[in-house]
N, C-alpha and C positions, 0 to 999 in steps of 0.2 A: 473621547470617552473618559478623559482624566477626571472630570468633575462629576461623573455619573455616580449616583448613589446605589446603583444596581450591583449586586454581588457578581463576582467573576463566574460563578457557577450558572447564573441566569443570563449572562450576556449572550450566549449562543442562541437563546430563545427569543431575542429581541426581533420584533417584526420590522419589515421595511415597507416603505410606501410602494404600492403596486399600482401605478397609474393606468395600467391596462384594464383594471377591473373596478375603478372608482366610478360609481354611478351618480353620486351627488356629493361633490366636495364641500366641506364645511371647515372654515377657519375661525378660531376662537382667539380673541385678544381681550385683555382686561386691564392693561396698565394705565392708559390715559383717560382723561375725562371725556374725550370725544373719539369716536371711531375713525379709522383711516379713510373710510368712504363717506363719512357724513358731510353733507354739503348744505350751503345756505342759499345759494343763488346760482345763476348761470352767467357766463361772460357773453360778449357780443356775438360769439359764434355758436352759442348754445351749449358749450361745455360746462360741466359742473365746477363751481368754485368750492373746493374742499375747505372745510374749516381749519383743518390741520395741514400745514405745509412744512412741518419740521422733518428732519431726516428720518426719524423713526417711522413717521406716517408714510413716507415715500418707500421705506423698506417694506412696510406691511403691504402696501399696494403692489409693490414689485413682487413680493412673495406670492400673493394671490395670482398675479399675472403669470408667474412661473408655473404654478399648479395648472392653470387653465391651458397654457401652451403645451405642457407635457401631456395632458390628457388628449388634446387635439392631435398631437403627434402619434399617439399610440392607439387611439380608438377611431372607428369610422363614424365621425360625428357630423351632424348638420348644425347643431347648437349644443350649448352646455349651460345647465343651471348650477349656480354656486351660491352658497349661503355664507355670509360674513357676520359673525356674532361678536358683538362688543358689549360686555357686561350684560345688561338686561334688554338689549336691543338686537334686532337681526335685520339684515338687508339682503335682498335678492339680486343677484347679478345674472343677466342672461347674455351670453356671448355667442355671436356667430362670426362669419368671416368679414363682416363690415365694421362691427363695433361691439361695445358692451353696454347694455342698459343697466342702470342702477336704480333700485327703488329707494324711497325715503325710509329712514329707520322705523321699525315697528317694535314697540315695547311688548315682548312676548309674555311678560308677566301679567300685564293688564289685558292683553288680547291673546291669551293662550289658545282660544278656540280658533282664531285665524291661522296660527301656525300649525295647529293640529289638522285643520282642514287642508292646508297646503300639503303636509306629509301624506295625508290620506289620498288626495288626488294624484300626487306624484307616484305613490305606490300602486294605485289602481289603474293608471294609464298604461299603454303598451310601450314598447321600446321606442317606436317612432315619436310618440308623444314626449318621451324623456330626452329626445334629441338625437337618437341614433339613426344611421342611414339604413333603411330597410332593404337596400339592394346588396348589402353585405351580410352574409349568414355563415354559419358553421358548415363545413363540408361533411359529406358522408364518409364513413370509413373506407368504402371501396374506392372513393375518388382520391383519397390520400394514398392508398395502395397503388393506384394507377400511376400517380405522379412518381412514387418511389421506384417503380419498375422502369419508368422512362429515365429517371436520374441515374440509375445503375448502368444504363446503356450508353450514357454520354462519355465521350472521350475525355481524357484528362486535358485540362486547359483552363483558361480564364472563365469560360462560360460555366463550366462545372463548379469551379470555385465560387463564383457569384451565387449560383443556385444553392449550393450547400450552405453558404453563409446566411442566405435569406431564409432557408427552410429548416435549418438544423434544430433550432430551439423548438419549433413546432413539431418536427418529426420525433424528437427525443421524448416528447410528452404525449405522443399519440398512441403509445403502447397501452395495453390494458392489463392491469389498472395503472394509470399514470402515476409517476413518482412525485410529481409536482405540477402546478399549473404553469403553462408556458408564459413567458413574458412577451413573446411575439407569436401568438397562436396563428395557425394557418386558417385563413378565411377564404370564403368563396365570394367572388365579386362578379356582378352582372354588368356587362357593357351592352347597353341597348342600342340597336341600330335605329336611328331616326334621321336619315340623311338621304338626300336625293343625288342623283348623278350630276356631276358638274362638267360643263363643256370646257374647251380650252381657254376661253376668256373668263372662266369663273362663274358664269351664269348657270343657275340651276335649271335642269330640264324639268318639264312638267310631267313627272312620272310618279307612280305610286311609291311612297317611301316604305322602307323596310321596317316599319314600326313594330314594336313589341317582339322583334326577333332578337333574342339575347344570346350573347357569347359569354360563357362562364369561365372564369380564371381562378386559379388558386394563388394566393399571395401570402408572404410571411413578413419578415422584417423589411422595411423599405430600404432601397439602396441609397436614396437621399430623401430628405423631407425638409420643408420649411420649418423654422423654429419660431414662427410668429403666429399667434392665434388669429390676427387680422390680416387680410390681404388674400393673395392667390392661394396660399396654403398648398403649394405644389408638393406632391409626393411621387416618387418613381419606384416601381417594383419590378424585380425579375419574377415573372409569373408563369404558371403552367396553364396551357390552353387545353381545357377538357375536351373540346370538340376535335381539335386537330392532333392532340397528343404530343405537342412539343412545347418548348419554352420560348416565351416572347417577352416583350417589355411593355408594361402598363404605366401610363402617366395619367394622373388626375389632378385637377386644379379647380379653382373657383374664378371664372372669368368675369369681367365687368359686363353687366347687362346694358350695353350701350351700342347704338347703331354704328359708332365709329370704331368699335373693337371687333375684329374678325375672329370668330372661334377658330382655335388652332386646327381642329379636324377639318374645317372647311378649307383652310389654307393648304393642308396636306392634299386634299382632293385637287385643288388647283395646281399644285406642284406636280402631282402625278399625271394629271390630264395633259400637261405640257411637256412631259418626258424629262423632267429635271432629274439629274443624277447627283450623286454625292449628298443626298439628304435621306432622312429616315423614310422607310417604306411603311405606310400606314395600312394595317389590315382591317381595322374598323374603328369607329369612333362616333361620338355624339354627346349631346347633353344628357345628363342622368335623369331618368324618368321615374316617377313613383310607380311601383309595380301594380298598384290597385287603381289609381285614378288616371295614370298616364300623364300627369302634369309634371312640368320641369321642376327639379329641385332648385329652389331660389331662396336666398336669405330673406329675413323679415325685419331685422332691426332698423333698416333704412326708413321704414314707415314712421319711426319716431324721431328721426334726425333732422326734421325741418328742412329737408332737401339737401343736407350736407353730405350725405352718403349715397353712393350709387349701389343698387342691388347687384349681387353676384350670383352667377349660375354655375352649378356643379357640372363639370364636364370630364369625360374620360376618352382616351384614345389608346390604341394598341399598336405598337411598332414591331416589325418583323425582326429588326436587328437588336442584339444585346451587345453593347459596346463596352470597351474599357474607358476609363477616364483619360483625358489628354495627358495628365501628369504621370500616367503609368507607361509612357513610351519607353522603349528599351535603349535607344541611342539617339544622338542628335539628328542623324540622317532620317530616322523614322519620324521624329518630331517635325522636320521640315516637310516630309512627304504628307504627313497627316494635315498640317496646316495648308499645304497646297490643295489637298482634297477638299477641305472646308472652303477655301477660296474659290475653287471651281464650282462647288455647289452654290455658293453665294452669287457667282457670276451668272450661272444658268438660271437661278431663281429670278434674278433681276432682268436678264435679257429675254428669257423665254416666257416666264410667268408674270413679269412685272411686279415682283414682290421684293420688298426691302426688309431684311431681317431685323436690324436695329438693336441687336444685343449680342454682338460677337464677344465671347468671353471664354475662359478656360473650361467652364462647365457646359458649354453648348456645342462643343466639337468632340465627337467620340471616335475612338479607334475600333475598327471592326476587322477581325482577323488577326493572325499572328505575323510578327515581323519575320522576313522582309516583304511579305505579301499583304500586309495590312493596308487599309485605306481609311481616309478620314471622311466622316459624314457630319453634316450640319443639322442640328436638332433645335428644339425649343423655339417655335415660331409664334409664341403667344403675344409678343410685343411688336410683331411685324406690321407694316403698312403696305397697302397696294399703291402702285404708282399714281393711280387716279386720286388717292387721298393726300398726296404730298403737296405742299405749298412752298416751293423753294424761293419764290419771289416776295414773300412776306414773312415776318417773324411769327413764331408761335405765340399764342395769347398769354402764356405764363411761362415761368422758368422751370417748371417741373419736368425734368428730363428722365426718360425711361432708358434703361440699360444698366450696365455694370460699370461703376465709376472708375475702377482701376484701369479698364481697357477702353474707355470712352475716348474719342478724339480730344486732343488738347484744346482745340478751338471751342468745342461744345462745353467743356468744363469751365472755360473762362467766360464764354458769352452764352448765358443760359437760354436765350430766346432763339438760338439758331436751330432751324429744322434739321433733323438727322437725315442726311443724304447719303448717296452711294460712297462718296469720298470719305465720310466719317466712319462708315463700316470698314472700308478698306484700310484706313489707318489703324483700326483696332487689331488687324492681323500683324502689323508692325509691333504694336504694344505687346501682343502675345509672344512674339519672337524674342523680344528683349527681356520680357518677364522670365521666360523659361531659360534663357541664356544665363542669367545671373542666379537663378534658383538651383539649377542642376549641373552647371558647367563652370569651368575655371574662369575667374575674373580677377581683377586687381583692386577691387573696392575695399577689401579688408573690413575695418571697423566702420566704414562709411556706408555699408550696405543698408542699414536701417534708415539713415538719413536720405539715401537715394530713393528708397521705396516710399518714404513719407512725402518727399517732394514730387517725384515724378508720377507716382501712381495714386497715392491716397490723399495728399495734402490739399487743404483749402485755405483761402485767404481769409483772415479775420475781417469781417465787414458787418455793416448793419443791414445787409440785404436779406430778404426773406428766404432766399435759396442759397445753397452753397456755391461759391465761386472758386474755380480752380486757380492754382498758383500761376503767377506771371512767369515764373521760372520754367514751368512745364511748357507753356505756350511758346516761349522764346527758344527753348531747346529745339523744338520741332521747326520753327521758322528759320533758325540759323543752322539747321542740320548738325546739331551738336549732341551726340549721344551721351557724352560724359560718362560712358561706361567702358572701361578698358577690358572688353571681352577677349579672353585669351584663346578661345576656340577659333581657328582660322576661318572655317566656313561660316559659322554663326556670326562672327565679327564682320565678314564681308556682306552677308545678307542684311544684317542690321544696318550697316552703313549705307548700303544701296537703298534700302527702304526709307531710311530717314531722309536721304537726299531727295527722293521722289516726293515725300511729304513736304519737305521744305520748298521745293519748286511750286507746289500747289498753294501753299500758305502765302507765298509772295504775290499771288494774284488777288488776294483779298484787299478791297479798297476801304478807305476810311468810312465810306457810306455803308459798306457791308457790316463793319464792326459796330457802327452806330445802331444799325437796324437790329443786330443780334443782341446788343446789350440791353440791360433792364431799363425801363422808362426812367428818365431823369438822370441817368448815369452819364458822367462826363468821360468820354472815351480817352481823352489825353491823360486825365487823372488815373483812369483805370490802367492804362498801359505804363504809366510812370510810377505807379504805387510801389512796386517791388523792384524797381529798375536797378537798385544798388545791390541786389542780392549776389549776382554773378556778372562779371564783365564778359560779355559775349563777343566772339570774334565778329569782324565786319564782313568777312568773305562769305561766299555761299553761291548756290546755283542760281541761274536766271529764273524769272517767273515763268511758269507753264502749268496748265491745268492737267497735271499728270494723273490725278486720281478720279477723273471723270469716267474712266473705264478701268477694268481690272487688268488689262493686258500687260502693263509694265511690271506690276507686282508679280504676276504669273511668270513672266520671263525671268525675273530675278531668281525665283525659287527653282525653276526648271534648269536654268543655266548652272546654278551652283550644285544642284543634285546630280547633274551630268558629269561633274568633275570627279575623277577617281581619287585624287589626293585630298588630304585634309579631313577625312572621315575616319573615325575610330569606333568600332563596336563596343569598346569599353570606356567611352568618353563621358558617360553619364555618372555624376557623383551623387553622394547622399544629399538629401534635401537640405540646402543651406539656409532655409527659412525656419527650420525647427527651433533654432536658438532665438528667433525673433518672435516670441510669444506675446500675443496681445489678449486682453480680456474682451470676450464677446458673450454677453448673457451669462457671465460668471463661469463660462466653460473655456478652458484653455484650448485655443486653436492656433494653427500656424497663420502667419500673416497672409498666406495664400487665399484665405477664405473671407477676409474681412472687407467691410464697406466703410466709407467715411461715416462718422456718426451723424452727419447732417444730410446724408443721402436720403432721397425720397422713396427709394425702392430698396427693399431688402432682398438681396440675392439669396437663392437657396444655398444651403450649407451642405457639408459633407454628411456621411451616414450618421444617423442619430445614435446617441450613446446607449449602450446596453442598460437595461433597467435591473434593479435588484442588487447592484454592487454596493458595497459599504459606502463608497464615496458619493453615491447619489441617493442615499437612503432618505435624505431630507432635501426639500427645496432650499436653495441658498438663502441666507438671511438678507443678503444685499443684492438681490436680483434686480437687474436694470430694465427689465421688460416693462412696457407700459400698456395701458388699455385706453382705447378711445371711448371715453365716457359719454353716455347720452342719458340725461336725466329723464326718467319716465314720468315724472309728475308727483303729485301728492297722494296718489292712490296707494293703499296699503299693499303689503306683500301678497295677501291671498286673493287679490282681485285681478291679477294679470291674466288676460285671456288673448289668445291669438288663434288664427285659423289653423286647425290641425292640432292644437294643444289642449290638453285636458287638465291643466294645472292652474 
């Protein structure tokens, strides 16, 4: 505010950006000769080649991307229309979960009637035509009162705290007359049942689906949400069930419309049909249906991408359990018990339901209940594969790996074409154990903590490969059973060493042929293995080769054995988060290193709770936002002529 020309008396009257209520964002730039989104041609992949590639243009595009992402976070959107004005031209951007379409510049001085027609049509259409989700509406006053009564009866604890955090802003503004508009208003969401009963093998029975039968929930601020406009757009809410009168958990996302991707709600049906424990209990779920036509909510931008984008389908599911984040455990013994619960859930899912999770991470294991009676459950099955889908005897066709890079097996980060198998998921539990051991417990890393995390969890090798390649150091540490982490907690140190030893035995069974098959085409395995060989002199000793990770049994035995020992556990052994001082920049928002992904990762993992809106620090989108948009040129048609099914603009 130092350079502001506004008087001090008027500064309190300054408005702030309210992303919750923006209907049609418009960004105006006048400095340069060409606008940031002005393009002259397309590259070989169909992406627009922007005329301006300077830093200022990238900042302008990043700023618009930031606006779009913020609106998608805070509003129930299927798509968003944005106007970018540069001097006497305007461009229309249409964003959904697949990509962003960009029109050619229109000179609105010469074609003012075209721009006026657009504004008229936009104002004249309904909410759905402007991109809103028609299955999300404002609740009635008596429905909010019903939720407040239930909230008052909840016992003090983490569930009540989560509910209050999610609903507080909306409840404060629900009084009549409201003192202000809520930044996180309470909304009523419909979860439509459109699913058939599943048998134990996952096959659907030929029964009448429960179509059009809706379950209505009240939601407020999401407990977590994706910060990216494109992709799955996952959001998770602590929600109030209007039918049953209790609090549940609602998850919504945009899944790929592909026969090789199993809808998560169908996966939960298969898990429950096979009696799998230590996983979330689904109460209902299905793809989101239009309340008038009954058609599935599906993205539309892929129609203009020349086959480069796959359509996405909006889906929701409701879980019975409301859990705490894994990082909120109270002591080391609870951490190990929760990890054991997740491991047991993973084992049963694989052995009973033939389902492999493929994304074991700190965000996908929840704590249910209070210590010492808490249990761990495994959630987020949207990246899973069924056993019949796996191809362990041949490499995957590309190096795009699904999962969370920090916790992926070292061999998968180093060799991109390796199929994710049971052993890779099991190794992820070791990575989680070591991660939390250095994050919340005593160790002797000192100032080397950041370097350790960069090397072992986040680091990639600089190469000309089209996908990220994990560091050789990380792969060799596992192969040689070298934790390189002096963990000072006796039980965590013992568990970490045992798990690393088991992983090392498994790694020593890999043959030169395995590594060649898992490497990228044309990659010399000997060069790949020798590339970083001088980083650390590894010891030559180690355990004998043995396929120790083909089953879960040995990992489970380690956790159970150490948990059964009375000594070495201390209810006060959890320290303050030691990652807080290791702040990195992600989308211009300071976050701890615990939530970042490598910049070259192909999947963006969901982040922590979205920042509150309306604070002075977030009153403007950052000037140097780093978010990007997947651009798809819409052709030479002018702004006013864009028509799609269901759109009236």
